[in-house]
C-alpha positions in Angstrom: 170.8 67.7 163.3 170.5 67.0 167.0 167.9 69.8 167.3 165.9 68.3 164.5 166.0 64.8 166.0 164.9 66.2 169.4 162.0 68.1 167.8 160.8 65.0 166.0 160.9 63.0 169.3 158.9 65.7 171.1 156.3 65.7 168.3 155.9 61.9 168.5 155.6 61.9 172.2 153.2 64.9 172.4 151.0 63.7 169.5 148.8 61.4 171.6 148.0 64.2 174.0 146.8 66.5 171.3 145.3 64.0 168.8 141.5 64.0 168.2 139.1 61.4 166.9 135.6 61.8 165.6 133.4 59.2 167.2 130.2 58.6 165.2 127.2 56.4 165.7 123.4 56.0 166.3 121.1 55.3 169.2 118.1 52.9 168.5 115.5 50.9 170.3 115.1 47.1 170.1 112.8 47.6 167.1 115.5 49.4 165.2 113.8 52.8 165.6 116.0 55.9 166.1 116.0 57.4 169.6 116.3 61.2 169.6 117.5 63.3 172.5 119.3 60.5 174.3 121.9 61.8 176.8 125.5 60.6 176.0 128.1 60.8 178.7 131.8 60.5 177.6 133.8 59.1 180.4 137.3 60.4 179.3 136.2 64.1 179.1 133.3 63.8 181.5 131.1 65.7 179.1 127.5 65.3 178.0 126.1 65.3 174.4 122.7 64.6 173.0 121.7 62.3 170.0 120.1 63.9 167.0 116.5 65.3 167.4 115.2 63.2 164.5 117.7 60.5 163.6 119.2 59.5 166.9 122.7 59.9 165.3 125.7 61.5 167.0 129.1 62.8 166.2 131.5 63.5 169.1 135.1 64.7 169.1 137.1 62.6 171.6 140.8 62.5 172.5 141.2 58.7 172.9 140.9 55.9 170.4 139.2 53.8 173.0 136.6 55.3 175.4 133.4 54.6 177.3 129.9 56.0 176.8 126.9 56.0 179.1 123.6 56.4 177.3 120.4 57.4 179.2 116.9 58.3 178.0 113.7 58.5 180.0 111.7 55.3 179.6 114.8 53.2 178.7 117.4 51.3 180.6 120.7 53.2 181.0 123.6 51.5 179.2 127.4 51.8 179.4 129.4 50.6 176.5 133.1 50.6 175.4 133.7 52.1 172.0 136.5 52.5 169.5 136.5 55.9 167.9 137.4 54.8 164.4 134.3 52.5 164.2 130.6 53.3 163.6 128.6 52.7 166.8 125.1 51.3 166.8 123.9 51.3 170.4 120.6 49.6 171.3 118.6 50.7 174.4 116.0 48.4 176.0 112.7 49.8 177.2 112.7 49.9 181.0 110.7 47.2 182.8 108.7 50.0 184.6 107.6 51.6 181.4 106.9 48.3 179.7 104.7 47.4 182.6 102.9 50.8 182.4 102.1 50.4 178.7 100.3 47.1 179.2 96.6 46.8 180.1 96.6 46.8 183.9 94.7 44.6 186.2 92.1 46.0 188.6 92.3 42.9 190.8 94.5 39.9 191.0 94.6 36.6 192.7 98.2 35.3 192.4 98.7 32.4 190.0 94.9 32.0 189.4 93.8 30.9 185.9 90.9 32.9 184.6 88.2 31.8 182.2 87.6 34.0 179.1 84.1 35.2 178.3 82.5 36.8 175.3 81.6 40.5 174.8 78.4 42.3 174.1 78.4 45.5 172.0 75.9 48.3 172.0 75.5 50.3 168.8 78.8 52.1 168.2 79.6 52.4 171.9 82.7 50.6 173.1 83.3 48.9 176.5 86.1 46.8 177.7 85.3 43.1 177.9 85.2 42.2 181.5 85.6 38.8 183.2 83.7 38.4 186.5 85.7 37.3 189.5 84.7 33.8 190.6 85.1 31.9 193.8 88.6 30.8 194.8 89.9 28.7 197.7 92.3 30.4 200.2 94.1 27.2 200.8 95.4 27.5 197.2 95.1 31.3 196.7 95.0 33.2 200.0 95.9 36.6 198.6 93.8 38.9 196.5 94.8 42.5 195.6 92.7 45.2 193.9 93.0 48.8 192.9 90.9 51.5 194.6 89.7 54.7 193.0 86.7 57.1 192.9 85.4 56.4 189.4 81.6 56.5 189.4 81.0 56.8 185.6 79.3 53.4 185.3 76.3 54.3 187.6 75.3 57.4 185.6 75.8 55.5 182.4 73.6 52.7 183.5 71.0 55.3 184.6 71.1 56.8 181.1 70.3 53.4 179.5 67.5 52.7 181.8 66.0 56.1 181.6 65.9 55.8 177.8 64.2 52.4 178.0 67.3 50.5 176.8 68.9 47.4 178.2 72.3 47.9 179.6 75.4 46.2 177.9 76.7 43.9 180.6 80.3 45.2 180.3 79.0 48.7 181.0 78.1 47.6 184.5 81.1 47.9 186.8 79.7 46.8 190.2 82.1 48.6 192.4 81.4 51.9 190.6 77.7 51.5 191.2 78.1 50.8 194.9 80.6 53.6 195.5 78.5 56.2 193.5 76.7 56.8 196.8 79.7 57.4 199.1 78.2 55.0 201.7 79.4 54.3 205.2 81.8 57.2 205.5 83.9 57.3 208.8 86.1 60.3 209.4 89.8 59.4 209.9 91.2 60.3 213.3 93.7 63.1 213.8 96.2 63.3 211.0 95.5 60.0 209.4 94.7 60.0 205.7 92.5 56.9 205.8 90.1 55.1 208.2 89.6 51.4 207.7 86.5 49.6 208.9 84.9 46.2 208.2 81.6 44.6 208.6 80.5 41.0 208.1 76.8 40.1 207.5 74.6 37.3 206.3 74.3 37.1 202.5 70.9 38.1 201.0 71.2 35.6 198.0 72.9 32.7 199.7 72.0 31.7 203.3 75.2 29.5 203.5 77.5 32.4 202.7 78.4 35.8 204.2 79.3 39.2 202.9 82.5 40.9 204.1 82.5 44.7 203.6 85.8 46.5 203.7 85.5 50.3 204.0 88.2 52.8 203.2 87.3 56.4 204.1 89.6 59.3 203.0 90.1 62.4 205.0 88.3 65.6 203.9 90.2 68.6 202.8 89.1 71.9 204.2 87.8 73.7 201.1 88.8 77.0 202.5 92.4 75.9 202.6 92.7 73.9 199.4 95.8 74.7 197.3 95.5 76.9 194.2 94.0 75.2 191.2 95.7 75.1 187.8 92.9 73.7 185.6 93.0 73.2 181.9 89.6 72.5 180.3 90.2 70.3 177.3 86.8 70.4 175.5 85.8 68.3 172.6 84.1 70.8 170.2 83.9 68.5 167.2 80.9 67.8 165.0 79.9 64.7 167.0 79.3 67.0 170.0 76.6 69.0 168.3 73.7 67.5 170.4 71.9 68.8 173.5 73.3 66.1 175.8 76.9 66.8 174.6 78.5 70.2 174.1 75.6 72.3 175.5 75.6 70.0 178.6 79.3 70.5 179.0 79.1 74.2 178.6 76.5 74.4 181.4 78.6 72.0 183.6 81.8 74.1 183.3 79.8 77.3 183.9 78.6 75.9 187.2 82.2 75.0 188.0 83.5 78.5 187.2 81.1 80.1 189.8 83.2 78.6 192.6 86.6 79.7 191.4 88.9 81.8 193.5 91.3 84.5 192.4 94.2 82.1 193.2 92.8 79.6 190.7 93.9 79.6 187.0 91.7 78.4 184.1 92.8 77.7 180.6 90.7 76.2 177.8 91.9 74.1 174.9 89.4 73.0 172.2 89.5 70.5 169.4 87.1 70.5 166.5 88.6 70.4 163.1 91.9 71.6 164.6 93.4 72.2 168.0 93.5 75.7 169.5 94.0 77.5 172.8 90.6 78.9 173.2 91.3 80.8 176.5 94.8 81.7 177.7 95.5 81.2 181.4 93.0 83.4 183.2 92.6 84.1 186.9 89.5 82.7 188.6 88.7 86.3 189.5 87.8 87.0 185.9 84.7 84.9 185.9 82.9 87.0 183.3 85.7 86.4 180.8 85.8 82.7 181.4 82.0 82.3 181.2 81.9 84.3 178.0 84.5 82.1 176.4 82.7 78.9 177.4 79.4 80.3 176.0 80.9 81.0 172.6 82.0 77.4 172.0 80.4 75.8 169.0 80.7 72.2 167.6 82.2 71.5 164.2 84.9 69.5 162.4 86.6 66.2 163.2 88.2 65.0 166.4 92.0 65.3 166.7 92.0 64.2 170.3 95.6 63.0 170.4 97.0 66.4 169.4 94.7 68.2 171.8 95.9 66.1 174.8 99.5 67.1 174.0 98.6 70.8 173.8 96.6 70.7 177.0 99.4 69.1 179.0 101.9 71.5 177.5 99.7 74.4 178.6 99.3 73.0 182.0 103.1 72.7 182.4 103.5 76.4 181.5 101.4 77.4 184.4 102.4 74.6 186.7 102.0 75.4 190.4 104.3 73.3 192.7 102.0 73.9 195.6 98.8 73.6 193.6 96.4 71.1 192.1 97.5 70.8 188.5 94.8 69.0 186.4 93.6 68.6 182.9 89.8 68.1 182.7 88.9 66.3 179.4 85.3 66.5 178.4 84.2 64.4 175.4 82.2 61.6 174.0 85.5 59.8 173.4 85.1 59.6 169.7 88.6 60.4 168.5 89.0 60.0 164.8 92.2 61.9 163.9 95.7 60.8 165.0 96.2 58.0 167.5 92.7 56.6 168.3 93.1 53.1 169.7 93.0 52.4 173.4 96.6 51.1 173.3 97.9 54.2 171.5 96.1 56.5 173.9 97.5 54.4 176.8 101.0 55.0 175.6 100.4 58.7 175.0 99.0 59.5 178.4 101.5 57.3 180.2 104.2 59.6 179.0 102.4 62.6 180.6 101.6 61.2 184.0 105.1 61.7 185.4 104.6 65.5 185.0 102.6 65.8 188.3 99.5 66.8 186.3 96.3 64.8 187.0 93.6 64.0 184.5 89.9 64.0 185.0 87.7 62.6 182.3 84.1 63.7 181.8 82.1 61.6 179.4 78.9 62.6 177.6 76.7 61.4 174.8 75.2 58.2 173.6 75.2 56.0 170.5 78.9 56.5 169.7 80.1 56.9 173.3 83.6 55.5 173.9 83.7 54.4 177.5 86.8 52.2 176.9 88.9 55.2 175.7 87.9 57.4 178.7 88.6 54.6 181.1 92.1 54.2 179.6 92.9 57.9 179.7 91.7 58.4 183.3 93.6 55.4 184.6 96.8 56.1 182.8 96.5 59.8 183.6 96.6 59.2 187.3 93.0 60.6 187.6 89.4 59.7 187.6 86.4 59.4 185.3 82.7 60.4 185.6 79.9 60.3 183.1 77.5 63.2 182.8 74.0 62.1 181.7 72.3 65.3 182.8 72.8 68.7 184.4 72.1 67.4 187.9 75.0 64.9 187.5 77.2 67.7 186.2 76.5 69.8 189.3 77.1 66.8 191.6 80.5 66.0 190.1 81.8 69.6 189.6 80.1 71.4 192.5 78.6 69.3 195.3 81.3 66.6 195.3 84.1 68.7 193.8 86.6 67.7 196.5 86.1 64.0 195.7 86.4 64.7 192.0 89.3 67.1 191.7 91.3 67.0 195.0 93.2 63.8 195.5 94.6 62.8 198.9 96.5 59.7 197.8 97.8 58.1 194.6 98.6 54.5 193.6 96.1 53.1 196.2 95.5 49.4 196.3 94.6 46.8 198.8 95.8 43.3 199.4 93.6 40.9 201.4 94.9 37.6 202.8 92.2 35.1 203.9 92.8 32.5 206.6 91.9 29.0 205.1 91.2 27.7 208.6 88.1 29.8 208.7 87.3 30.6 205.1 86.5 27.8 202.7 86.2 30.0 199.6 85.8 33.7 198.7 85.1 35.9 195.7 85.7 39.7 195.2 82.5 41.2 194.0 83.2 43.7 191.2 86.6 45.1 190.4 86.4 42.8 187.4 89.4 42.7 185.0 89.6 43.5 181.3 89.9 40.3 179.2 93.0 41.6 177.5 94.7 42.2 180.9 93.9 38.7 182.0 95.4 37.2 178.9 98.8 38.8 179.7 100.3 36.2 182.1 103.0 38.7 183.3 100.6 41.5 184.1 100.5 43.2 187.5 98.4 45.5 189.6 98.1 49.3 189.3 96.7 51.5 192.0 94.2 54.3 191.7 93.5 57.9 192.9 91.4 58.6 196.0 89.7 62.0 196.4 89.1 64.0 199.5 86.1 62.8 201.6 85.6 59.6 199.5 84.3 56.4 200.9 85.2 53.2 199.0 83.5 49.9 199.8 84.9 46.6 198.6 82.6 43.5 199.1 83.6 39.9 199.3 81.2 36.9 199.4 82.8 34.3 201.7 82.0 30.7 202.6 83.0 29.9 206.2 84.5 26.6 207.4 83.2 24.7 210.4 85.8 26.5 212.6 84.2 29.8 212.0 82.7 30.5 215.5 80.6 33.6 214.7 81.0 34.8 218.2 79.3 38.2 218.1 80.3 39.3 221.6 84.0 38.3 221.8 85.3 37.5 218.3 88.5 35.6 218.6 89.3 34.2 215.2 91.2 36.3 212.6 89.6 35.4 209.3 91.5 37.9 207.1 94.2 40.5 207.1 94.2 43.5 204.8 97.0 45.8 203.8 96.3 49.2 202.3 99.2 50.6 200.2 99.3 54.2 198.9 101.4 57.2 198.2 100.6 60.7 199.4 100.1 63.3 196.6 103.3 64.4 195.1 105.3 61.9 197.2 107.3 59.0 195.9 107.4 57.0 199.2 104.8 54.3 199.6 102.9 54.0 202.9 101.1 51.0 204.3 98.3 50.4 206.8 97.4 46.9 208.2 94.0 45.8 209.5 92.7 42.5 210.9 89.2 41.1 210.4 87.7 38.8 213.0 84.8 36.3 212.9 81.9 38.6 214.0 78.8 38.3 211.8 75.5 40.2 212.0 72.2 39.6 210.3 72.0 42.0 207.4 68.6 43.2 208.7 70.2 44.5 211.8 73.2 46.5 210.5 73.6 50.1 209.4 71.3 51.0 206.5 74.3 52.1 204.4 75.5 48.5 204.5 72.0 47.2 203.6 71.8 49.6 200.7 75.2 48.6 199.4 74.0 45.0 199.3 70.9 46.2 197.3 73.0 48.0 194.8 75.3 45.0 194.5 72.4 42.7 193.7 71.1 45.3 191.2 74.4 45.4 189.4 74.9 41.7 189.3 71.4 41.2 188.0 72.1 43.7 185.2 75.3 41.9 184.3 73.5 38.6 184.1 75.7 37.1 186.8 75.2 33.4 187.6 76.6 33.9 191.0 73.5 35.3 192.7 71.4 32.2 192.3 67.7 32.7 191.6 67.3 36.3 193.0 64.7 38.1 191.0 63.8 41.7 190.4 60.9 41.9 192.9 63.2 40.6 195.7 65.8 43.2 194.8 63.2 46.0 194.7 61.7 45.0 198.1 65.2 44.8 199.6 66.2 48.1 198.2 63.1 49.9 199.4 63.6 48.7 202.9 67.2 49.9 202.9 67.0 53.2 201.1 67.0 56.5 203.1 63.7 58.2 202.3 65.4 61.6 202.7 68.2 60.9 200.3 67.4 61.9 196.7 70.0 59.6 195.0 68.8 56.6 197.0 65.2 57.3 196.2 66.1 57.7 192.5 67.8 54.3 192.6 64.5 52.8 193.6 63.0 54.2 190.4 65.8 52.7 188.4 65.2 49.3 189.9 61.5 49.6 189.0 62.5 50.5 185.4 64.9 47.6 185.2 62.3 45.2 186.5 59.8 46.4 183.9 62.4 46.3 181.1 63.9 42.9 181.8 60.8 41.2 183.0 60.1 39.7 186.3 60.0 36.0 187.4 58.4 34.4 190.3 59.4 36.2 193.4 61.8 34.4 195.7 61.0 34.2 199.3 63.3 36.0 201.8 65.7 33.9 203.6 65.3 35.9 206.8 
């Protein structure tokens, strides 16, 4: 009897040590949607589990009736909860503030706490462009700080050229002033020693307002030695759908990529994904040494079927990850008219799709083609969210410029998340406005929005231009400037680096007559007037087309093909829009 009693006591005492419970539950988001593949850490056993691949459910054997779980999932805030094993657990994860921010339409420029006025949109055929709100004058006594994103996008200029060359007026929202100015890579200054950037400034008289001045801020990126560039892991993502069956679409892209292939090295890798009717891997990863194989595969492309762009993007990134080179340049190059019609097709949905891919270390370059149904807004979204850039190919010369002559600017980044903050001194500046870098209307309507930086390519020169109105304290002492009128701070991250770097630069009150400065600066002013005139801006007064044409002709380099071509575009715009009585020069 004593033995039986002792045995019962031992069983009772030992039972808690050997008992087991089956803890069950589900992981969901705030909209009650299941979250699959969430990591579940059980504190008592220090073991990891994963929620169901489709349902977000979980069932875990635990030793304790009471325990603690830590739930983590990329894109969501990590959460620790206390649980009781005999109760069903419903655990809600909140989307992280960082991801929520990334999924919103981002600002290109921002003046803190400034209220913006809405404006209406103008559409062109079935083409789509984001509605833009032009930056207006603000007073530094109330709003001294303005920040804006820097990148090397130049698509707007060649798109504007396409409209004018076909005798069509340009939709105002297709004109992004900063992209027109920076198409020409003006006023480049080589950074010294090991610096990534060189910063310079110039202040001149204003061609359209004798009472104001123009402040030019120049950011020049270092040039990569093309003989020492890292291996390229490039995935061509080519739209081969039925909408691409026109001479200025798929045939143009085929010719463009064939030009690009000629400069490949054996250490480079090329893959091709196509989508037309369905998505397929057209060319498996192939060494740049096998040019004949790559060229043949490009030549055999034909256009047919619908446009499953969403699925194609996923396949291209997946393929890029399989050949990912940690020391290389990993990039998807999407070439399309942007007319996705299968799967997720809205700008918002594409924004969310590509935001999930950008953390992979794979960049995205978008090449746009076509007219009539061209979706500029979609390609802008993809390039910005894909940590990359965007160009529009209106002809074979432009294709050669983007993919051959200026390939380092297009495909080899030296810095990410680049943006600038400028603080104006109200003692010397009465009011200012940032020219270009205009924001999307939907971004402005989000009162909690913030600024997102851009990508800067090797050898790029970016000009930002402000129109400023000086106060009476502005001395304009050309010989010994003493007054600091503004301070700028450039923020950026080196490629594949998570640490942000900063450069500060001071601007003083030294002003030159625009007729006496470097012709690059004069030409930038001409392109600015051209862009603002096309947009129908009310902020350049009565400046007319003859004045712009004369100013541009004086500034343009007669030996520069692109600048001479610009003069022809001005002439076409003048004829297309009509000319008014010429305004006299203020000089």
